[in-house]
C-alpha positions, 0 to 999 in steps of 0.5 A: 500500500503505497501512498504518495508523499502529498497524501501522507502530508495531508493525513499527518496535517489532519491528525495534528489538527484533529488534536490541536483544534479541540485543545485550543477550543477547550483552552479558550472556553476555560479562559472565557469561563474564568473571565466570567467568574471574575466578573461575577465576583467583582459584581458581588464585591461591588454590591457588598461594598455599596451595601456597607457604604449605605449602612455606614452612611449617617443622616445629615440631621440628628433626630433629636434637637441639640440641647446646648451649644458649646460655649464660645471661647473668651478673649484672653485679657493681656496686661498692657505691659505685656503689649508694650514689651511685645511692641518693643520686641517687634519694633525695637526702634519705636521708643527712640522714635517716640522720644524723638517726636516728643523732643521735636514737639510732634504728637 
């Protein structure tokens, strides 16, 4: 039974393709199933996150009225001598300028 080289090549290609095509099809279908499973998991996680955010959301107003407002801070009284010392510290030449004005008669 002598087959030609072309017929042998054709049969060899058919055998290889008969094994390769189902293997590739199975691989691609498994990849598509994995992608669909990942999408389902992502959707489930998004739903859980939305439920958790809705549960943790607080209303803008309180159901009970406020009983007392917090006290306003009082202005701290500082002695006048401390203010003069601070002014001299910030403007060290100010007393000498005032003395010069007083000597010249300017107010």
